C-alpha positions in Angstrom: -50.6 -29.4 -26.9 -48.5 -32.6 -26.5 -51.6 -34.6 -25.8 -52.9 -33.7 -29.3 -50.1 -35.8 -30.8 -50.0 -39.6 -31.0 -47.2 -41.4 -29.1 -46.4 -45.1 -29.2 -47.1 -46.8 -25.8 -43.9 -48.9 -25.8 -45.9 -52.1 -25.3 -45.2 -55.3 -27.2 -47.0 -58.6 -27.6 -45.4 -61.8 -26.1 -45.6 -63.3 -29.6 -42.8 -61.0 -30.6 -40.2 -63.3 -29.0 -41.1 -66.2 -31.4 -41.1 -63.8 -34.3 -37.7 -62.5 -33.3 -36.2 -66.0 -33.3 -37.8 -66.7 -36.7 -36.5 -63.4 -38.0 -32.9 -64.2 -37.0 -33.1 -67.5 -38.8 -34.5 -65.8 -41.9 -31.8 -63.2 -41.9 -29.1 -65.9 -41.5 -30.4 -67.7 -44.6 -30.5 -64.4 -46.5 -27.0 -63.6 -45.4 -25.8 -67.0 -46.7 -27.4 -66.3 -50.1 -25.9 -62.8 -50.0 -22.4 -64.2 -49.6 -22.9 -66.6 -52.6 -24.2 -63.8 -54.8 -21.4 -61.3 -53.9 -18.7 -63.9 -54.4 -19.9 -65.3 -57.8 -21.3 -62.1 -59.2 -18.6 -60.4 -61.5 -20.5 -57.2 -62.2 -20.3 -54.3 -59.7 -23.8 -53.0 -60.7 -25.4 -56.3 -60.0 -23.6 -56.5 -56.7 -25.2 -53.2 -55.8 -28.6 -54.5 -56.7 -28.0 -57.6 -54.5 -27.1 -55.3 -51.6 -30.3 -53.2 -52.1 -32.5 -56.3 -52.4 -31.0 -57.8 -49.2 -31.6 -54.5 -47.3 -35.2 -54.4 -48.5 -35.8 -58.0 -47.5 -34.4 -57.5 -44.0 -36.3 -54.3 -43.5 -39.5 -56.0 -44.7 -39.0 -58.8 -42.1 -38.4 -56.3 -39.3 -41.6 -54.4 -40.4 -43.8 -57.5 -40.4 -42.4 -58.6 -37.1 -43.4 -55.3 -35.5 -46.9 -55.5 -37.1 -47.6 -59.1 -36.3 -46.0 -58.9 -32.8 -47.8 -55.6 -32.2 -44.6 -53.9 -31.1 -45.2 -50.2 -30.2 -41.6 -49.9 -29.0 -39.1 -48.1 -31.2 -36.2 -49.1 -29.0 -37.1 -52.8 -29.5 -37.2 -52.2 -33.2 -33.7 -50.6 -33.1 -32.4 -53.6 -31.1 -34.0 -56.0 -33.7 -32.2 -54.2 -36.5 -28.8 -54.3 -34.7 -29.3 -58.0 -34.0 -30.1 -58.6 -37.6 -27.0 -56.7 -38.7 -24.8 -58.7 -36.3 -26.1 -62.0 -37.8 -25.6 -60.6 -41.3 -21.9 -59.7 -40.7 -21.1 -63.0 -39.0 -22.9 -65.4 -41.4 -21.8 -63.4 -44.5 -18.1 -63.5 -43.6 -18.3 -67.1 -42.5 -20.0 -68.2 -45.7 -17.6 -66.2 -47.8 -14.6 -67.9 -46.2 -16.2 -71.3 -46.7 -16.7 -70.5 -50.4 -13.1 -69.3 -50.9 -11.6 -72.5 -49.4 -14.1 -75.0 -50.9 -12.1 -77.4 -53.1 -15.0 -78.4 -55.4 -18.5 -77.2 -56.0 -20.1 -73.9 -54.9 -19.6 -74.4 -51.2 -18.8 -77.2 -48.8 -21.7 -77.0 -46.4 -20.0 -79.3 -43.8 -17.0 -76.9 -43.7 -19.3 -73.9 -43.6 -21.1 -75.3 -40.5 -17.7 -76.0 -38.9 -16.6 -72.4 -39.4 -20.0 -71.1 -38.2 -19.8 -73.1 -34.9 -16.0 -72.9 -34.5 -14.8 -69.4 -35.6 -11.5 -70.0 -33.7 -10.8 -73.3 -35.3 -9.5 -76.5 -33.6 -6.5 -78.8 -33.7 -7.3 -79.9 -37.2 -8.8 -77.0 -39.1 -8.2 -73.2 -39.1 -11.1 -71.1 -38.0 -12.6 -68.0 -39.6 -10.4 -65.6 -37.6 -7.2 -67.2 -38.9 -8.4 -67.4 -42.5 -9.2 -63.7 -42.6 -6.2 -62.4 -40.6 -3.6 -64.6 -42.2 -4.8 -65.4 -45.8 -7.8 -63.5 -47.1 -7.0 -60.0 -45.9 -3.2 -60.0 -46.5 -3.4 -61.7 -50.0 -7.0 -61.0 -51.2 -9.2 -63.2 -53.3 -10.5 -60.9 -56.0 -9.5 -58.0 -58.1 -11.3 -55.2 -60.1 -12.9 -56.9 -63.1 -12.7 -60.4 -61.6 -14.8 -61.9 -58.8 -12.3 -64.7 -58.2 -8.6 -64.4 -59.0 -5.1 -65.4 -57.6 -3.0 -62.9 -59.5 -0.8 -60.2 -57.9 -3.4 -57.5 -58.6 -5.9 -58.6 -55.9 -7.5 -56.1 -53.6 -6.1 -56.7 -50.1 -4.9 -55.3 -46.8 -6.4 -52.1 -45.3 -8.2 -51.2 -48.6 -10.0 -54.5 -48.7 -11.1 -54.0 -45.1 -12.3 -50.4 -45.9 -14.4 -51.7 -48.8 -16.1 -54.3 -46.6 -16.8 -51.7 -43.9 -18.4 -49.3 -46.4 -20.4 -52.1 -48.0 -21.9 -53.3 -44.7 -22.6 -49.8 -43.4 -24.4 -49.0 -46.7 -26.5 -52.1 -46.2 -27.3 -51.1 -42.7 -28.3 -47.5 -43.7 -30.4 -48.9 -46.6 -32.2 -51.2 -44.2 -33.1 -48.4 -41.8 -34.1 -46.1 -44.7 -37.0 -48.4 -45.9 -40.4 -47.6 -44.3 -41.0 -49.2 -40.9 -44.2 -50.2 -39.1 -44.1 -47.0 -37.1 -45.3 -44.8 -39.9 -48.9 -45.4 -38.8 -50.5 -45.5 -35.3 -51.6 -48.4 -33.2 -55.0 -48.1 -31.5 -54.7 -49.5 -28.0 -58.5 -49.6 -27.5 -59.0 -52.3 -30.0 -55.5 -53.6 -30.3 -55.2 -52.9 -34.1 -52.9 -51.0 -36.3 -54.5 -48.0 -38.0 -55.7 -48.2 -41.6 -55.4 -45.4 -44.0 -58.6 -43.8 -45.2 -58.7 -42.4 -48.7 -59.3 -38.7 -48.9 -58.3 -36.6 -51.9 -57.2 -33.7 -49.8 -54.1 -31.9 -51.1 -52.9 -28.3 -51.2 -50.1 -26.6 -53.1 -46.6 -27.2 -51.8 -46.2 -25.2 -48.6 -43.2 -23.0 -47.6 -41.5 -23.4 -44.3 -42.8 -20.0 -43.1 -46.3 -21.4 -43.1 -45.5 -24.6 -41.0 -46.2 -23.0 -37.6 -49.5 -21.6 -38.7 -50.6 -24.9 -40.2 -49.6 -26.8 -37.0 -51.6 -24.4 -34.8 -54.6 -24.8 -37.1 -54.4 -28.6 -36.7 -53.9 -28.4 -32.9 -57.0 -26.1 -32.5 -58.9 -27.8 -35.4 -59.4 -24.4 -37.0 -60.8 -25.5 -40.3 -61.4 -22.0 -41.6 -57.6 -21.5 -41.8 -57.5 -23.9 -44.7 -60.0 -21.9 -46.8 -57.2 -19.7 -47.9 -54.9 -22.5 -48.9 -54.9 -23.2 -52.6 -55.9 -26.9 -53.3 -54.2 -29.0 -55.9 -54.5 -32.4 -57.6 -53.6 -35.2 -55.1 -51.5 -36.7 -58.0 -49.5 -33.5 -58.5 -45.8 -34.0 -58.5 -45.3 -31.1 -56.0 -48.0 -30.9 -53.4 -48.9 -30.9 -49.7 -50.7 -34.2 -48.9 -53.0 -35.1 -46.0 -53.3 -38.7 -44.9 -55.7 -40.1 -42.4 -55.4 -43.2 -40.2 -58.4 -44.7 -38.4 -59.2 -47.6 -36.2 -60.4 -50.4 -38.5 -63.0 -51.5 -35.8 -64.1 -48.0 -34.7 -63.7 -45.6 -37.6 -65.9 -42.9 -36.0 -63.6 -42.6 -33.0 -60.4 -40.5 -32.9 -58.5 -40.1 -36.1 -54.8 -39.6 -36.6 -53.6 -37.3 -39.4 -50.3 -36.7 -41.2 -49.5 -33.7 -43.4 -46.4 -33.9 -45.7 -44.9 -31.8 -48.4 -44.2 -34.1 -51.4 -42.0 -33.3 -54.4 -41.2 -35.7 -57.2 -38.5 -34.8 -59.7 -37.2 -36.6 -62.8 -33.4 -36.8 -63.3 -31.5 -36.8 -66.6 -31.8 -40.6 -66.8 -35.6 -40.4 -66.5 -35.7 -41.8 -62.9 -38.3 -40.4 -60.5 -37.0 -39.2 -57.1 -39.5 -38.3 -54.4 -38.6 -36.2 -51.4 -40.9 -35.6 -48.4 -41.0 -33.0 -45.7 -43.2 -33.7 -42.7 -45.3 -30.7 -41.5 -47.6 -32.4 -39.0 -46.9 -35.9 -37.7 -49.6 -38.2 -36.2 -51.9 -35.7 -34.6 -55.4 -36.6 -33.3 -58.4 -35.1 -35.0 -62.1 -35.3 -34.9 -64.3 -36.7 -37.7 -66.0 -33.2 -37.9 -62.7 -31.5 -38.6 -61.7 -33.9 -41.3 -65.1 -33.7 -43.0 -64.8 -29.9 -43.1 -61.4 -30.2 -44.7 -62.8 -32.6 -47.2 -65.7 -30.3 -48.0 -63.4 -27.3 -48.5 -61.2 -29.4 -50.8 -64.3 -30.6 -52.8 -65.6 -27.0 -53.2 -62.2 -25.8 -54.3 -61.9 -28.6 -56.8 -65.3 -27.9 -58.2 -64.6 -24.2 -58.5 -61.3 -24.9 -60.3 -63.0 -27.4 -62.7 -65.7 -24.8 -63.5 -63.1 -22.1 -64.1 -61.1 -24.4 -66.4 -64.3 -25.3 -68.3 -65.2 -21.7 -68.8 -61.7 -20.8 -69.9 -61.8 -23.7 -72.4 -65.2 -22.6 -73.7 -64.0 -19.0 -74.1 -60.9 -20.2 -76.0 -63.0 -22.3 -78.4 -65.3 -19.3 -79.2 -62.3 -17.1 -79.8 -60.9 -19.6 -82.2 -64.2 -19.7 -84.2 -64.4 -15.9 -84.3 -61.4 -14.4 -86.0 -62.2 -11.0 -84.6 -61.7 -9.1 -87.9 -64.4 -7.2 -89.9 -63.6 -7.8 -93.6 -64.7 -4.8 -95.8 -65.0 -5.0 -99.6 -62.7 -2.6 -101.5 -64.1 0.6 -102.9 -66.0 0.0 -106.1 -66.5 -3.6 -105.5 -70.0 -5.1 -105.2 -69.8 -7.4 -102.2 -72.9 -9.3 -103.4 -71.1 -10.0 -106.7 -67.6 -11.0 -105.9 -67.2 -12.2 -109.5 -67.5 -8.7 -110.9 -64.8 -6.2 -111.7 -62.8 -5.7 -108.6 -60.4 -3.2 -110.1 -57.5 -5.6 -109.9 -55.7 -7.6 -112.5 -56.7 -11.3 -112.1 -53.1 -12.2 -113.0 -51.5 -9.8 -110.7 -48.2 -11.2 -109.4 -47.2 -8.2 -107.5 -45.3 -6.4 -110.3 -46.5 -3.8 -112.7 -47.2 -5.3 -116.1 -45.6 -2.5 -118.0 -42.4 -2.8 -116.1 -42.3 -6.5 -116.8 -42.6 -5.8 -120.5 -39.6 -3.6 -120.4 
């Protein structure tokens, strides 16, 4: 059944080379701005936001490079990210050193360019290697609560190196974690990336024990299997969601489907966190099979809406009818409620004679 699943061809457009060079330049500029932000930002939380924003921007660049360069090669994407990371580390540390040793202003651009092109230094100026090994790392340039300081409480030595290693690894992991271009297929026949077609097909969140049966049903296009699966609202926080990708120039040809368990939870701070669990990944399917699934989902939604309407109507009728048969007391004329009913009109729950005593 391997031929039922989509696989990237590994091909790439020649234009990717120009995009790669442009991407490196863009990452270099972002890394320079990152160094400025991390040096002059005194708040740790904002530094974390800067790191997250940088990772998102680099991931976005890599994604657009793959889309515009029509790269269907995951290995090339990995090489691209590694190259971007190398540029990030080099430019970031170079710019940081230039900022630290700039006498006036934010940064001496001429000195920055010297360090960038001469990391080992020359007969007149120290290079980046010397600045870090002999000054910045041993003595430090910042302390907790201060972005720039020269006091004895600076973070330095092995602990400073450890912080930088963790920082850069987190940036790398965040960059990889953002969605890439390879979440959708590329149709070789027309040379276009697949576009998502909107279908409101969703079922209740599926247990792991059902995964194999669901995969077999997709592989054999057994649409009857899904009659027994309970549908749900596509906007439900916990659901099993079907997505469909089609060739934008030939939508009636082969389709590619994804099936994912989705669960959205709200933490104590009110932040939404979404986790996904892939059940079926990029499997070919016919238009007929998809239409059957859509028809089943529509029928199930219609039945559910009808049942909900009937339940609501029954609840309204029950609210109108109290369900009690009120009988008039003995000796009371129901047609003349103003007559003698055998009770004291001023009855307060106590016997009048006992009250007189």
